[in-house]
C-alpha positions in Angstrom: -56.9 -38.9 -41.4 -56.9 -41.3 -37.8 -54.0 -43.2 -39.3 -51.6 -40.2 -39.9 -52.1 -39.3 -36.1 -51.7 -42.5 -35.2 -48.1 -42.0 -37.2 -47.3 -39.0 -35.7 -48.2 -40.0 -32.0 -45.7 -43.2 -32.7 -42.9 -43.9 -30.3 -40.4 -43.8 -33.5 -41.6 -40.8 -34.9 -41.3 -39.1 -31.4 -37.9 -40.6 -31.1 -37.0 -39.5 -34.4 -38.5 -36.0 -34.0 -36.5 -35.7 -30.6 -33.3 -36.6 -32.8 -33.8 -34.1 -35.4 -34.9 -31.3 -33.1 -31.7 -31.8 -30.9 -29.2 -32.4 -34.4 -31.0 -29.1 -35.9 -30.3 -26.9 -32.6 -27.3 -29.6 -31.5 -25.0 -25.9 -31.0 -27.0 -24.2 -29.0 -27.4 -27.1 -26.5 -23.9 -28.1 -26.5 -23.2 -24.4 -25.9 -25.8 -24.6 -22.8 -24.4 -28.0 -21.3 -21.0 -26.4 -21.4 -21.8 -23.1 -19.9 -24.1 -24.9 -17.0 -21.1 -27.3 -16.4 -18.2 -24.2 -16.0 -20.7 -22.4 -13.9 -21.3 -25.5 -11.6 -17.4 -26.1 -11.1 -16.6 -22.4 -11.0 -19.2 -22.1 -8.2 -17.5 -25.3 -6.8 -14.4 -23.9 -6.9 -15.6 -20.6 -5.0 -16.5 -23.3 -2.1 -13.0 -24.4 -1.3 -11.4 -20.2 -1.8 -10.4 -20.0 2.1 -12.6 -17.8 4.4 -10.2 -14.9 5.0 -7.2 -13.8 3.0 -5.0 -12.2 6.4 -1.7 -9.5 5.6 0.1 -9.0 8.4 3.4 -7.2 9.1 5.8 -8.1 10.9 6.8 -7.0 14.4 9.3 -3.9 15.0 12.7 -5.0 14.3 16.2 -3.4 15.5 16.8 -1.3 12.2 13.2 0.3 12.7 14.8 2.0 16.1 18.1 2.4 14.5 18.8 2.3 10.5 22.1 2.7 10.7 22.5 -0.7 11.4 21.8 -1.9 7.7 25.3 -0.5 6.6 26.8 -3.9 8.1 24.0 -6.2 9.1 22.1 -7.7 5.8 18.7 -6.5 5.6 17.2 -10.7 5.5 19.1 -10.6 8.8 18.0 -7.9 10.8 16.1 -9.5 13.6 12.5 -8.6 15.9 13.2 -5.7 19.0 11.6 -6.6 22.3 8.8 -4.5 21.7 8.2 -6.4 18.1 8.6 -9.7 20.1 6.2 -8.3 22.2 4.2 -7.2 19.2 4.0 -10.3 17.4 3.0 -12.1 20.5 -0.2 -9.8 20.7 -0.8 -9.8 17.1 -1.2 -13.6 17.9 -4.0 -13.3 20.7 -6.3 -11.1 18.1 -5.9 -13.6 15.4 -6.9 -16.4 18.2 -9.5 -14.6 18.9 -10.7 -13.9 15.3 -10.1 -17.6 14.0 -11.1 -19.7 16.9 -9.8 -22.8 16.6 -10.0 -23.0 12.2 -7.3 -24.1 10.0 -4.4 -21.9 8.9 -2.3 -21.6 5.6 0.9 -19.6 6.3 3.0 -18.1 3.5 6.0 -16.1 5.6 8.9 -14.0 4.3 11.9 -15.6 4.1 13.8 -12.9 5.9 14.8 -13.0 9.7 12.2 -10.4 11.4 9.3 -12.2 9.2 9.9 -15.5 10.2 10.3 -14.6 13.7 7.0 -12.7 13.7 5.2 -15.7 12.5 6.9 -17.9 15.3 5.7 -15.8 17.8 2.1 -15.1 16.2 2.3 -19.0 16.1 2.2 -19.5 20.1 -1.8 -18.4 20.5 -2.3 -21.0 17.7 -0.9 -24.2 18.8 -4.3 -26.1 18.9 -5.0 -24.9 14.7 -4.1 -27.2 12.6 -1.4 -25.1 9.9 0.9 -25.5 7.3 3.6 -23.1 6.7 5.6 -22.0 3.3 8.4 -19.8 3.1 8.1 -18.0 -0.3 10.7 -15.7 -1.2 8.5 -13.7 -3.7 7.2 -11.7 -0.6 10.2 -10.2 0.6 10.7 -6.7 1.5 11.8 -4.7 -1.7 15.6 -4.8 -2.1 17.3 -1.4 -1.3 20.8 -3.0 -1.9 23.3 -5.4 -0.2 24.7 -2.9 2.5 23.2 0.0 2.6 25.3 3.1 3.5 23.9 6.5 1.5 20.3 5.4 1.8 19.6 9.3 3.3 20.5 10.4 -0.2 18.5 7.4 -2.4 15.2 8.3 -0.3 16.0 11.9 -1.0 16.0 11.0 -5.1 13.2 8.6 -4.6 10.7 11.4 -3.6 11.4 13.2 -6.7 11.4 10.2 -8.9 8.0 8.6 -6.5 8.2 5.1 -5.2 7.0 3.2 -7.8 9.7 3.8 -10.4 12.5 4.9 -8.3 15.1 1.8 -8.6 17.5 1.4 -5.4 21.2 1.3 -6.3 21.9 -2.6 -6.5 18.4 -3.2 -5.8 14.5 -2.5 -6.7 11.7 -0.5 -7.9 9.0 -0.5 -5.9 7.4 -1.6 -9.5 9.8 -4.7 -9.7 8.3 -5.6 -6.2 4.7 -5.1 -7.9 5.7 -7.4 -10.7 6.9 -10.4 -8.4 3.9 -10.0 -6.2 1.3 -10.5 -9.4 3.1 -13.1 -10.1 3.0 -14.9 -6.7 -1.3 -14.1 -6.4 -1.7 -15.9 -9.9 0.2 -18.9 -7.8 -1.5 -18.6 -5.0 -4.7 -18.9 -6.6 -3.3 -21.5 -9.3 -2.6 -23.8 -5.7 -6.4 -23.1 -4.2 -8.3 -24.1 -7.7 -5.7 -27.3 -8.1 -7.6 -30.8 -8.3 -5.7 -31.9 -5.2 -5.5 -29.0 -3.2 -6.0 -29.3 1.0 -8.6 -26.9 1.6 -7.6 -24.5 4.7 -9.8 -21.7 6.2 -7.7 -19.4 6.0 -4.8 -18.0 4.3 -2.2 -15.5 6.2 0.2 -13.9 4.9 3.3 -12.5 6.9 5.5 -10.1 4.7 6.8 -6.3 4.9 4.8 -3.1 4.8 5.5 -2.1 1.1 5.3 -5.6 0.1 1.6 -6.1 1.5 0.6 -2.9 0.1 1.2 -3.8 -3.5 -0.2 -7.0 -2.4 -3.4 -5.0 -2.2 -3.3 -2.9 -5.1 -2.8 -6.2 -7.3 -6.1 -8.0 -5.7 -8.2 -5.1 -5.8 -6.4 -4.1 -9.4 -5.7 -0.6 -8.5 -3.9 1.9 -10.8 -0.5 2.9 -9.7 -1.9 6.5 -8.9 -3.6 5.1 -5.9 -0.3 3.4 -4.1 0.0 6.7 -2.1 -3.9 6.6 -0.8 -3.5 3.2 0.9 -2.6 2.8 4.4 0.7 1.7 5.6 0.3 -1.1 8.1 2.2 -0.6 11.4 4.0 -3.4 13.0 2.2 -6.2 13.6 -1.0 -4.7 12.1 -2.9 -6.7 10.0 -5.6 -6.4 7.3 -8.4 -9.2 7.1 -9.7 -10.3 3.5 -13.1 -12.3 3.5 -14.9 -14.0 1.7 -19.0 -13.4 1.6 -22.0 -15.5 0.9 -21.7 -15.5 -2.7 -17.7 -16.5 -2.6 -16.4 -13.5 -3.6 -13.8 -11.5 -1.2 -14.5 -7.9 0.7 -11.7 -6.3 2.4 -13.0 -5.9 5.7 -10.8 -2.9 6.9 -10.0 0.7 5.9 -7.1 0.9 3.8 -7.2 4.1 2.2 -6.4 7.6 3.6 -8.8 10.0 4.7 -8.7 13.6 3.7 -7.9 14.9 7.2 -4.8 12.3 7.6 -3.6 13.3 4.6 -4.2 17.3 6.0 -2.5 16.3 9.9 
């Protein structure tokens, strides 16, 4: 009996027994190891995400004051008005107060008014480490090359709806929604890439409707929610902030309240 217990407690028996158990439960052990590894990787990826994603609408443009300009000047060449320049500078000051000296990566629509807004914002952020990517994916909805019959088209849009109405020689809201969905995938692929340089903040300078569709995609909202999202005023911005768990939360109230609908 003593010899039997001696055999059971011998190092060789313990090793063989351990190997046998590992073999029997190998699938469970491998699954546990893979899940633990993936969870740890996911948590590390969350840490690399920027603290904030900030959506900025461009400042007031000359077309905001006189829409007839678009009959002879392409939308992508519309510049900021004097009011819009001051709005962009003020937005820069507000962003500086929020961000301090944190690093920033900008994504900017290629349209003239958005690039100008970025440049005037940057005047207050000269001391911040920054980078800028001009991205066509976040351009304005295309209404057509030179817009001569827009009053009628906007009337037609009311019957069809912003999301589904397609402008002559232009895009529907659905088209913008689709390319913003692709842009979001591209953005987070970049953030998760091994060689990604981590930034404290990402700031997207774009257009009102484009940013509304960004928020719809980001929050995974259904089409019917579009009408319930507020429009950003010129040079206003929304802040999406990362919490202690690495998840993002919209810091601003982006939805229209009932009393606002009645006014």
